[in-house]
Biopython code that builds the backbone (N, CA, C, O; Angstrom):
import numpy as np
from Bio.PDB.StructureBuilder import StructureBuilder

atoms = [
    (1, "MET", "N", (95.679, 90.002, -4.254)),
    (1, "MET", "CA", (95.594, 90.191, -5.680)),
    (1, "MET", "C", (94.274, 89.604, -6.149)),
    (1, "MET", "O", (93.917, 88.484, -5.782)),
    (2, "THR", "N", (93.562, 90.354, -6.949)),
    (2, "THR", "CA", (92.313, 89.892, -7.540)),
    (2, "THR", "C", (92.469, 89.860, -9.045)),
    (2, "THR", "O", (92.943, 90.820, -9.653)),
    (3, "VAL", "N", (92.068, 88.750, -9.643)),
    (3, "VAL", "CA", (92.126, 88.620, -11.103)),
    (3, "VAL", "C", (90.713, 88.382, -11.601)),
    (3, "VAL", "O", (90.027, 87.465, -11.149)),
    (4, "GLN", "N", (90.287, 89.214, -12.533)),
    (4, "GLN", "CA", (88.964, 89.042, -13.127)),
    (4, "GLN", "C", (89.137, 88.605, -14.577)),
    (4, "GLN", "O", (89.965, 89.147, -15.309)),
    (5, "PHE", "N", (88.351, 87.630, -14.975)),
    (5, "PHE", "CA", (88.403, 87.121, -16.338)),
    (5, "PHE", "C", (87.073, 87.383, -17.022)),
    (5, "PHE", "O", (86.005, 87.187, -16.441)),
    (6, "SER", "N", (87.157, 87.825, -18.252)),
    (6, "SER", "CA", (85.960, 87.904, -19.080)),
    (6, "SER", "C", (85.799, 86.552, -19.752)),
    (6, "SER", "O", (86.762, 85.794, -19.872)),
    (7, "GLU", "N", (84.604, 86.253, -20.183)),
    (7, "GLU", "CA", (84.342, 84.969, -20.824)),
    (7, "GLU", "C", (85.302, 84.765, -21.991)),
    (7, "GLU", "O", (85.433, 85.632, -22.855)),
    (8, "GLY", "N", (85.972, 83.612, -22.011)),
    (8, "GLY", "CA", (86.885, 83.283, -23.097)),
    (8, "GLY", "C", (88.264, 83.922, -22.978)),
    (8, "GLY", "O", (89.124, 83.669, -23.822)),
    (9, "GLU", "N", (88.497, 84.738, -21.960)),
    (9, "GLU", "CA", (89.775, 85.430, -21.809)),
    (9, "GLU", "C", (90.787, 84.524, -21.107)),
    (9, "GLU", "O", (90.430, 83.758, -20.212)),
    (10, "THR", "N", (92.033, 84.616, -21.515)),
    (10, "THR", "CA", (93.128, 83.875, -20.898)),
    (10, "THR", "C", (94.182, 84.867, -20.442)),
    (10, "THR", "O", (94.539, 85.788, -21.176)),
    (11, "LYS", "N", (94.678, 84.677, -19.231)),
    (11, "LYS", "CA", (95.748, 85.531, -18.718)),
    (11, "LYS", "C", (96.863, 84.641, -18.208)),
    (11, "LYS", "O", (96.620, 83.569, -17.654)),
    (12, "GLU", "N", (98.080, 85.097, -18.403)),
    (12, "GLU", "CA", (99.233, 84.393, -17.876)),
    (12, "GLU", "C", (99.706, 85.146, -16.634)),
    (12, "GLU", "O", (99.940, 86.354, -16.676)),
    (13, "LEU", "N", (99.841, 84.421, -15.539)),
    (13, "LEU", "CA", (100.298, 85.025, -14.290)),
    (13, "LEU", "C", (101.682, 84.487, -13.956)),
    (13, "LEU", "O", (101.888, 83.273, -13.931)),
    (14, "ASN", "N", (102.608, 85.360, -13.708)),
    (14, "ASN", "CA", (103.929, 84.973, -13.236)),
    (14, "ASN", "C", (104.027, 85.350, -11.772)),
    (14, "ASN", "O", (103.902, 86.520, -11.411)),
    (15, "VAL", "N", (104.252, 84.356, -10.934)),
    (15, "VAL", "CA", (104.300, 84.576, -9.493)),
    (15, "VAL", "C", (105.643, 84.077, -8.981)),
    (15, "VAL", "O", (106.070, 82.971, -9.314)),
    (16, "ALA", "N", (106.295, 84.879, -8.185)),
    (16, "ALA", "CA", (107.549, 84.481, -7.561)),
    (16, "ALA", "C", (107.307, 84.267, -6.071)),
    (16, "ALA", "O", (106.813, 85.160, -5.382)),
    (17, "LEU", "N", (107.655, 83.088, -5.580)),
    (17, "LEU", "CA", (107.543, 82.786, -4.159)),
    (17, "LEU", "C", (108.926, 82.864, -3.528)),
    (17, "LEU", "O", (109.915, 82.436, -4.122)),
    (18, "VAL", "N", (108.984, 83.407, -2.335)),
    (18, "VAL", "CA", (110.244, 83.539, -1.625)),
    (18, "VAL", "C", (110.237, 82.524, -0.481)),
    (18, "VAL", "O", (109.321, 82.530, 0.341)),
    (19, "PRO", "N", (111.256, 81.646, -0.419)),
    (19, "PRO", "CA", (111.264, 80.662, 0.665)),
    (19, "PRO", "C", (111.422, 81.319, 2.029)),
    (19, "PRO", "O", (112.091, 82.343, 2.171)),
    (20, "ILE", "N", (110.805, 80.723, 3.007)),
    (20, "ILE", "CA", (110.935, 81.198, 4.378)),
    (20, "ILE", "C", (112.201, 80.569, 4.949)),
    (20, "ILE", "O", (112.329, 79.345, 4.951)),
    (21, "PRO", "N", (113.130, 81.377, 5.429)),
    (21, "PRO", "CA", (114.369, 80.806, 5.971)),
    (21, "PRO", "C", (114.082, 79.993, 7.229)),
    (21, "PRO", "O", (113.133, 80.289, 7.956)),
    (22, "PRO", "N", (114.900, 78.966, 7.491)),
    (22, "PRO", "CA", (114.705, 78.170, 8.706)),
    (22, "PRO", "C", (114.758, 79.058, 9.949)),
    (22, "PRO", "O", (115.588, 79.963, 10.043)),
    (23, "GLN", "N", (113.878, 78.791, 10.883)),
    (23, "GLN", "CA", (113.793, 79.571, 12.114)),
    (23, "GLN", "C", (114.379, 78.769, 13.277)),
    (23, "GLN", "O", (114.284, 77.541, 13.285)),
    (24, "PRO", "N", (114.978, 79.438, 14.251)),
    (24, "PRO", "CA", (115.468, 78.725, 15.438)),
    (24, "PRO", "C", (114.305, 78.085, 16.187)),
    (24, "PRO", "O", (113.168, 78.554, 16.128)),
    (25, "ALA", "N", (114.615, 77.018, 16.883)),
    (25, "ALA", "CA", (113.601, 76.282, 17.638)),
    (25, "ALA", "C", (113.838, 76.450, 19.134)),
    (25, "ALA", "O", (114.842, 77.021, 19.560)),
    (26, "SER", "N", (112.896, 75.941, 19.919)),
    (26, "SER", "CA", (113.022, 75.915, 21.378)),
    (26, "SER", "C", (112.722, 74.505, 21.865)),
    (26, "SER", "O", (111.962, 73.767, 21.237)),
    (27, "LEU", "N", (113.322, 74.145, 22.977)),
    (27, "LEU", "CA", (113.057, 72.860, 23.620)),
    (27, "LEU", "C", (112.684, 73.171, 25.060)),
    (27, "LEU", "O", (113.483, 73.747, 25.798)),
    (28, "VAL", "N", (111.482, 72.795, 25.463)),
    (28, "VAL", "CA", (111.012, 73.046, 26.827)),
    (28, "VAL", "C", (110.354, 71.789, 27.373)),
    (28, "VAL", "O", (109.829, 70.977, 26.611)),
    (29, "GLY", "N", (110.381, 71.628, 28.684)),
    (29, "GLY", "CA", (109.726, 70.473, 29.283)),
    (29, "GLY", "C", (109.947, 70.406, 30.766)),
    (29, "GLY", "O", (110.390, 71.362, 31.402)),
    (30, "GLN", "N", (109.624, 69.242, 31.302)),
    (30, "GLN", "CA", (109.796, 68.988, 32.725)),
    (30, "GLN", "C", (110.285, 67.550, 32.872)),
    (30, "GLN", "O", (109.782, 66.643, 32.208)),
    (31, "VAL", "N", (111.268, 67.351, 33.744)),
    (31, "VAL", "CA", (111.782, 66.012, 34.024)),
    (31, "VAL", "C", (111.180, 65.556, 35.351)),
    (31, "VAL", "O", (111.276, 66.239, 36.371)),
    (32, "ILE", "N", (110.555, 64.373, 35.301)),
    (32, "ILE", "CA", (109.933, 63.822, 36.506)),
    (32, "ILE", "C", (110.466, 62.411, 36.772)),
    (32, "ILE", "O", (110.952, 61.737, 35.863)),
    (33, "ASP", "N", (110.368, 61.982, 38.015)),
    (33, "ASP", "CA", (110.736, 60.625, 38.415)),
    (33, "ASP", "C", (109.680, 59.673, 37.846)),
    (33, "ASP", "O", (108.484, 59.851, 38.077)),
    (34, "GLY", "N", (110.134, 58.662, 37.102)),
    (34, "GLY", "CA", (109.210, 57.721, 36.469)),
    (34, "GLY", "C", (108.411, 56.891, 37.451)),
    (34, "GLY", "O", (107.344, 56.390, 37.096)),
    (35, "SER", "N", (108.891, 56.730, 38.674)),
    (35, "SER", "CA", (108.180, 55.931, 39.680)),
    (35, "SER", "C", (107.214, 56.755, 40.514)),
    (35, "SER", "O", (106.095, 56.325, 40.797)),
    (36, "THR", "N", (107.658, 57.945, 40.905)),
    (36, "THR", "CA", (106.846, 58.739, 41.838)),
    (36, "THR", "C", (106.080, 59.880, 41.170)),
    (36, "THR", "O", (105.098, 60.377, 41.722)),
    (37, "GLY", "N", (106.528, 60.296, 39.978)),
    (37, "GLY", "CA", (105.904, 61.436, 39.306)),
    (37, "GLY", "C", (106.368, 62.774, 39.849)),
    (37, "GLY", "O", (105.881, 63.822, 39.427)),
    (38, "GLU", "N", (107.311, 62.743, 40.786)),
    (38, "GLU", "CA", (107.829, 63.985, 41.378)),
    (38, "GLU", "C", (108.830, 64.643, 40.436)),
    (38, "GLU", "O", (109.582, 63.944, 39.757)),
    (39, "PRO", "N", (108.855, 65.969, 40.382)),
    (39, "PRO", "CA", (109.836, 66.663, 39.552)),
    (39, "PRO", "C", (111.254, 66.433, 40.072)),
    (39, "PRO", "O", (111.470, 66.256, 41.271)),
    (40, "ILE", "N", (112.223, 66.439, 39.140)),
    (40, "ILE", "CA", (113.619, 66.228, 39.526)),
    (40, "ILE", "C", (114.424, 67.492, 39.219)),
    (40, "ILE", "O", (114.657, 67.812, 38.054)),
    (41, "PRO", "N", (114.848, 68.207, 40.257)),
    (41, "PRO", "CA", (115.710, 69.377, 40.042)),
    (41, "PRO", "C", (117.147, 68.922, 39.777)),
    (41, "PRO", "O", (117.541, 67.822, 40.164)),
    (42, "GLY", "N", (117.919, 69.779, 39.116)),
    (42, "GLY", "CA", (119.339, 69.516, 38.932)),
    (42, "GLY", "C", (119.691, 68.498, 37.872)),
    (42, "GLY", "O", (120.822, 68.014, 37.837)),
    (43, "VAL", "N", (118.749, 68.161, 37.005)),
    (43, "VAL", "CA", (119.054, 67.248, 35.891)),
    (43, "VAL", "C", (119.805, 68.040, 34.826)),
    (43, "VAL", "O", (119.393, 69.139, 34.454)),
    (44, "LEU", "N", (120.912, 67.476, 34.338)),
    (44, "LEU", "CA", (121.668, 68.113, 33.273)),
    (44, "LEU", "C", (120.985, 67.774, 31.946)),
    (44, "LEU", "O", (120.895, 66.608, 31.564)),
    (45, "VAL", "N", (120.511, 68.799, 31.258)),
    (45, "VAL", "CA", (119.869, 68.647, 29.951)),
    (45, "VAL", "C", (120.859, 69.191, 28.926)),
    (45, "VAL", "O", (121.199, 70.374, 28.944)),
    (46, "GLU", "N", (121.320, 68.311, 28.029)),
    (46, "GLU", "CA", (122.326, 68.702, 27.045)),
    (46, "GLU", "C", (121.827, 68.472, 25.634)),
    (46, "GLU", "O", (121.324, 67.396, 25.309)),
    (47, "ILE", "N", (121.968, 69.477, 24.807)),
    (47, "ILE", "CA", (121.872, 69.265, 23.367)),
    (47, "ILE", "C", (123.331, 69.102, 22.962)),
    (47, "ILE", "O", (124.084, 70.073, 22.897)),
    (48, "LEU", "N", (123.717, 67.853, 22.691)),
    (48, "LEU", "CA", (125.124, 67.535, 22.515)),
    (48, "LEU", "C", (125.782, 68.408, 21.458)),
    (48, "LEU", "O", (125.215, 68.666, 20.396)),
    (49, "SER", "N", (126.977, 68.851, 21.768)),
    (49, "SER", "CA", (127.792, 69.727, 20.913)),
    (49, "SER", "C", (127.201, 71.114, 20.742)),
    (49, "SER", "O", (127.621, 71.858, 19.856)),
    (50, "LEU", "N", (126.218, 71.481, 21.586)),
    (50, "LEU", "CA", (125.605, 72.798, 21.427)),
    (50, "LEU", "C", (125.479, 73.555, 22.742)),
    (50, "LEU", "O", (126.068, 74.623, 22.902)),
    (51, "VAL", "N", (124.711, 73.008, 23.687)),
    (51, "VAL", "CA", (124.417, 73.743, 24.922)),
    (51, "VAL", "C", (123.987, 72.760, 26.010)),
    (51, "VAL", "O", (123.514, 71.662, 25.717)),
    (52, "SER", "N", (124.158, 73.170, 27.272)),
    (52, "SER", "CA", (123.644, 72.375, 28.388)),
    (52, "SER", "C", (123.112, 73.314, 29.472)),
    (52, "SER", "O", (123.612, 74.422, 29.667)),
    (53, "ILE", "N", (122.079, 72.830, 30.170)),
    (53, "ILE", "CA", (121.477, 73.564, 31.287)),
    (53, "ILE", "C", (121.079, 72.541, 32.345)),
    (53, "ILE", "O", (121.162, 71.336, 32.107)),
    (54, "THR", "N", (120.649, 73.012, 33.503)),
    (54, "THR", "CA", (120.110, 72.111, 34.518)),
    (54, "THR", "C", (118.657, 72.492, 34.799)),
    (54, "THR", "O", (118.255, 73.647, 34.656)),
    (55, "THR", "N", (117.890, 71.489, 35.201)),
    (55, "THR", "CA", (116.475, 71.735, 35.486)),
    (55, "THR", "C", (116.318, 72.538, 36.771)),
    (55, "THR", "O", (117.147, 72.467, 37.678)),
    (56, "ALA", "N", (115.245, 73.293, 36.822)),
    (56, "ALA", "CA", (114.912, 74.122, 37.990)),
    (56, "ALA", "C", (114.378, 73.238, 39.115)),
    (56, "ALA", "O", (114.260, 72.023, 38.956)),
    (57, "VAL", "N", (114.061, 73.843, 40.230)),
    (57, "VAL", "CA", (113.574, 73.114, 41.404)),
    (57, "VAL", "C", (112.295, 72.328, 41.089)),
    (57, "VAL", "O", (112.031, 71.301, 41.715)),
    (58, "ASP", "N", (111.507, 72.803, 40.129)),
    (58, "ASP", "CA", (110.272, 72.095, 39.751)),
    (58, "ASP", "C", (110.493, 71.151, 38.560)),
    (58, "ASP", "O", (109.532, 70.655, 37.971)),
    (59, "GLY", "N", (111.772, 70.903, 38.208)),
    (59, "GLY", "CA", (112.099, 69.967, 37.137)),
    (59, "GLY", "C", (111.966, 70.519, 35.733)),
    (59, "GLY", "O", (112.169, 69.794, 34.759)),
    (60, "THR", "N", (111.627, 71.795, 35.618)),
    (60, "THR", "CA", (111.417, 72.368, 34.279)),
    (60, "THR", "C", (112.735, 72.832, 33.667)),
    (60, "THR", "O", (113.708, 73.117, 34.365)),
    (61, "TYR", "N", (112.729, 72.897, 32.327)),
    (61, "TYR", "CA", (113.890, 73.396, 31.600)),
    (61, "TYR", "C", (113.405, 74.081, 30.330)),
    (61, "TYR", "O", (112.292, 73.834, 29.865)),
    (62, "GLY", "N", (114.238, 74.932, 29.781)),
    (62, "GLY", "CA", (113.916, 75.604, 28.528)),
    (62, "GLY", "C", (115.186, 76.061, 27.833)),
    (62, "GLY", "O", (116.032, 76.727, 28.430)),
    (63, "ILE", "N", (115.309, 75.697, 26.570)),
    (63, "ILE", "CA", (116.442, 76.122, 25.753)),
    (63, "ILE", "C", (115.866, 76.784, 24.512)),
    (63, "ILE", "O", (115.075, 76.176, 23.791)),
    (64, "ALA", "N", (116.262, 78.032, 24.260)),
    (64, "ALA", "CA", (115.746, 78.786, 23.115)),
    (64, "ALA", "C", (116.837, 78.973, 22.063)),
    (64, "ALA", "O", (118.016, 78.721, 22.312)),
    (65, "ASN", "N", (116.418, 79.417, 20.896)),
    (65, "ASN", "CA", (117.330, 79.766, 19.795)),
    (65, "ASN", "C", (118.212, 78.606, 19.352)),
    (65, "ASN", "O", (119.413, 78.778, 19.141)),
    (66, "ILE", "N", (117.618, 77.427, 19.212)),
    (66, "ILE", "CA", (118.353, 76.262, 18.723)),
    (66, "ILE", "C", (118.378, 76.333, 17.201)),
    (66, "ILE", "O", (117.320, 76.368, 16.571)),
    (67, "PRO", "N", (119.562, 76.356, 16.599)),
    (67, "PRO", "CA", (119.630, 76.428, 15.136)),
    (67, "PRO", "C", (119.015, 75.184, 14.493)),
    (67, "PRO", "O", (119.037, 74.109, 15.092)),
    (68, "PRO", "N", (118.467, 75.315, 13.284)),
    (68, "PRO", "CA", (117.920, 74.141, 12.596)),
    (68, "PRO", "C", (118.987, 73.051, 12.469)),
    (68, "PRO", "O", (120.164, 73.343, 12.254)),
    (69, "GLY", "N", (118.569, 71.815, 12.603)),
    (69, "GLY", "CA", (119.494, 70.687, 12.486)),
    (69, "GLY", "C", (118.992, 69.493, 13.263)),
    (69, "GLY", "O", (117.918, 69.533, 13.863)),
    (70, "SER", "N", (119.775, 68.434, 13.246)),
    (70, "SER", "CA", (119.470, 67.210, 13.997)),
    (70, "SER", "C", (120.407, 67.135, 15.190)),
    (70, "SER", "O", (121.615, 67.333, 15.053)),
    (71, "TYR", "N", (119.858, 66.853, 16.342)),
    (71, "TYR", "CA", (120.642, 66.838, 17.569)),
    (71, "TYR", "C", (120.295, 65.632, 18.422)),
    (71, "TYR", "O", (119.227, 65.037, 18.280)),
    (72, "THR", "N", (121.216, 65.284, 19.309)),
    (72, "THR", "CA", (120.957, 64.303, 20.357)),
    (72, "THR", "C", (120.782, 65.084, 21.652)),
    (72, "THR", "O", (121.589, 65.956, 21.975)),
    (73, "VAL", "N", (119.719, 64.764, 22.393)),
    (73, "VAL", "CA", (119.466, 65.415, 23.679)),
    (73, "VAL", "C", (119.697, 64.378, 24.771)),
    (73, "VAL", "O", (119.147, 63.278, 24.727)),
    (74, "ARG", "N", (120.518, 64.746, 25.751)),
    (74, "ARG", "CA", (120.849, 63.836, 26.854)),
    (74, "ARG", "C", (120.340, 64.422, 28.163)),
    (74, "ARG", "O", (120.489, 65.614, 28.431)),
    (75, "PHE", "N", (119.734, 63.556, 28.973)),
    (75, "PHE", "CA", (119.268, 63.914, 30.315)),
    (75, "PHE", "C", (120.053, 63.063, 31.300)),
    (75, "PHE", "O", (120.020, 61.835, 31.223)),
    (76, "SER", "N", (120.769, 63.713, 32.236)),
    (76, "SER", "CA", (121.557, 62.935, 33.195)),
    (76, "SER", "C", (121.495, 63.557, 34.589)),
    (76, "SER", "O", (121.382, 64.771, 34.760)),
    (77, "HIS", "N", (121.574, 62.668, 35.569)),
    (77, "HIS", "CA", (121.550, 63.058, 36.982)),
    (77, "HIS", "C", (122.274, 61.942, 37.734)),
    (77, "HIS", "O", (122.117, 60.773, 37.383)),
    (78, "PRO", "N", (123.061, 62.272, 38.754)),
    (78, "PRO", "CA", (123.820, 61.233, 39.465)),
    (78, "PRO", "C", (122.960, 60.108, 40.060)),
    (78, "PRO", "O", (123.433, 58.979, 40.191)),
    (79, "ASP", "N", (121.721, 60.398, 40.415)),
    (79, "ASP", "CA", (120.863, 59.400, 41.060)),
    (79, "ASP", "C", (119.969, 58.636, 40.077)),
    (79, "ASP", "O", (119.168, 57.800, 40.497)),
    (80, "TYR", "N", (120.099, 58.916, 38.763)),
    (80, "TYR", "CA", (119.203, 58.294, 37.779)),
    (80, "TYR", "C", (120.002, 57.808, 36.571)),
    (80, "TYR", "O", (121.132, 58.234, 36.330)),
    (81, "GLU", "N", (119.388, 56.919, 35.838)),
    (81, "GLU", "CA", (119.968, 56.412, 34.594)),
    (81, "GLU", "C", (119.938, 57.513, 33.530)),
    (81, "GLU", "O", (118.933, 58.210, 33.391)),
    (82, "THR", "N", (121.022, 57.672, 32.784)),
    (82, "THR", "CA", (121.090, 58.666, 31.716)),
    (82, "THR", "C", (120.224, 58.221, 30.537)),
    (82, "THR", "O", (120.194, 57.043, 30.183)),
    (83, "VAL", "N", (119.520, 59.185, 29.938)),
    (83, "VAL", "CA", (118.660, 58.913, 28.780)),
    (83, "VAL", "C", (119.061, 59.834, 27.644)),
    (83, "VAL", "O", (119.365, 61.006, 27.867)),
    (84, "GLU", "N", (119.062, 59.303, 26.414)),
    (84, "GLU", "CA", (119.335, 60.118, 25.225)),
    (84, "GLU", "C", (118.228, 59.933, 24.204)),
    (84, "GLU", "O", (117.687, 58.840, 24.038)),
    (85, "TYR", "N", (117.907, 61.013, 23.530)),
    (85, "TYR", "CA", (116.930, 61.000, 22.441)),
    (85, "TYR", "C", (117.549, 61.603, 21.212)),
    (85, "TYR", "O", (116.897, 61.691, 20.172)),
]
sb = StructureBuilder()
sb.init_structure("model")
sb.init_model(0)
sb.init_chain("A")
sb.init_seg("    ")
for serial, (resi, resn, name, xyz) in enumerate(atoms, 1):
    if name == "N":
        sb.init_residue(resn, " ", resi, " ")
    sb.init_atom(name, np.array(xyz, "f"), 0.0, 1.0, " ", f" {name:<3s}", serial, name[0])
structure = sb.get_structure()
């Protein structure tokens, strides 16, 4: 939209903005051993009360289409201490 004003001219503009609806999010990453830096396969990655997956052989994981909101994410494996964020 282009608005041109002549000297001394006043115009009233009425503009309506439409909110952008919340979009789903994604969570991606890699789980590694804190001591060795090696990837850890088979880690259970849980978005509590929503979904859970396990990491791939290279320690990577990806969860798509997470609805907007606040969540706790838990990482657990039988050989490691469980962590929550």
